[in-house]
N, C-alpha and C positions, 0 to 999 in steps of 0.2 A: 715258819721253817726253822728260824733260829731257836725257838723253844723246843721243837721236835728233835733237833739235832744237838741241843745244849751248846749252841755256839757261844763263844766268848764275845758277846756284842753288848754295847751300852747304847740304847736308843735315847735320844734327847728330843723332847718336843718343846719347842719354845712357843708357848701359848700366849700370843699377844692379844687375845680376846676378840679378834676380828678376822673375817675372810673378806678381803677388800673392804667393803663398807657394810658387811652384814655381821651383826654381833654373833659370836660363837653360840651363845645361849639360845639364839633364835634358830640356828641351823641344826641343832641336835637336841635330843631329849636327855642324853647323858653328857653333862659338861665336865665330868670327872675323868679326865684323860688317864690319869694314873690307875684308876680302877679298871680300866679296859685291859690292862696287862694281865689281870687275874684270869681272864678268859683264855689266855694262852699259857697259863700255868707259870707265869714269871712274876717277880715282884715289880710293883709299880709304886713310885714315890712322887708325891707332889711337893715341890719346894718353891720358895719365894724366888722368882727369877731375877729379882733385883738385889738379892743378898749373895754377893760373890762368895763369901765364906761358907754359907749354907750349901751352895751349889758345889763348891770344892769338896766339902765333907761328904755330901751325898754321892757325888761322882766317884770319890775315892772308894767308898764302900762298894759301889757297883763294879768298879774296876777290880777290886779284890775278889769279888764273887766270880767275875769272868775268868780271872787268872787262876782261880782255884778249881775251875772246871764246873762251876755251878750254873752255867748257862747265862742267858741274857737278862737284862734289866731294862726298865723304862723309867726315865726321869722326866716328869712333866714340870717345866719351869713356868710358873705363872708370872707374866709380866704385862707390859702394855706398850702399844705402838703410839708414840706421841706425835708422830707426823702422819701425813697422808700415806696411803698404800704405795703410791708411786709418784715420782715427780710429775707435776702438771695436773694431778687429780685434785678435785676439790677436797677440802678437809672440814666440811661443815655439814650440819644436818643430822648426822647419825650419832653425834656425841657432843657434849657441852664443853665450852672453853674451861669451865671450872673443873670438870673431870680430867681434862688434859693437864691442867696446871697441878692438880693433886698428884698425878703420876710423875710429872716432871720433878716435883719436890722430892721424889723417891729415887732420883738418879743413882744408879749403882756405883758409878765411879766416884761421885761426891761422897756417898755414904761410906764406901770403902776407905777413901782418903781420911775421912773424919775418924773412923774406927781405928785405923792404923796409927794416926797421930795421937789419939786419945790413949791408946795402949802403950805409947812410947816406942813403937817399932820403927818409926821414921818421923822426921820433922817436916813442918810446912816448907822449909827451905829446900829440903830434898825433893819434895813433890814439885815445887816451883821449878827446880832445875830439870826434872824430868819433863815437865810441860814445855819448857824452853827448848829442850833437845828435840822433842817431838815436833814443835813448830818449825824448827830449823830443817828437819828432815822433810817436812811437807813443802816448805818454801823451795828447797833444793829440787825436790821431785817436780814441782810445778814449773820451775825454771827449765829443768831438763826437758820436760814435755813441750813447753812453749818454744824452745829453741831447736828441737829435733826436727829433722825433715819428715814430711809425710811419708809413710811406707809405700813402697811400690807394690800394688796388689798382685801383680804377676810374679814378681820375685818372692813375695811372701807366700803365695799359694804354692809355687814350685818348691819352696823350702819345706812347707808342711808335708807335701806329698813325698819328698825325698827322705824325710825322717821316718815315714811310715814303712819304708821298704826294708 
């Protein structure tokens, strides 16, 4: 529909290569998600989903197209889920520990930090300060949650319905 109406939409597919525990390549004959966009007459681009700067550049181009009235785009970000599909699920049998470790070594946050420091755009000390600030926010949020009273379901439900009127 977005392609038919030339809507200014940017679709992003985070392809973590699995559907629960089923490898993507097993569940489809066409593993090239970006290529599928051509069927709808819109551009599709595959990008390294662990490369923050590549995603930023690709998304910028798609946003420019959308704002220029050139319709939708699809960005397929190839990445990897290093944890199980959901908490409590097993995480073995369908991939090897070596495969998981290989992808963990490609952590996008660590890679971005290294590139930014290498280019002299920020220092390790600045990143360390950001890390400490984030940790403090998380500790404060946890403390707030732990010391807050449990919500009253009746009051909460009544509040939700009163907002809908």
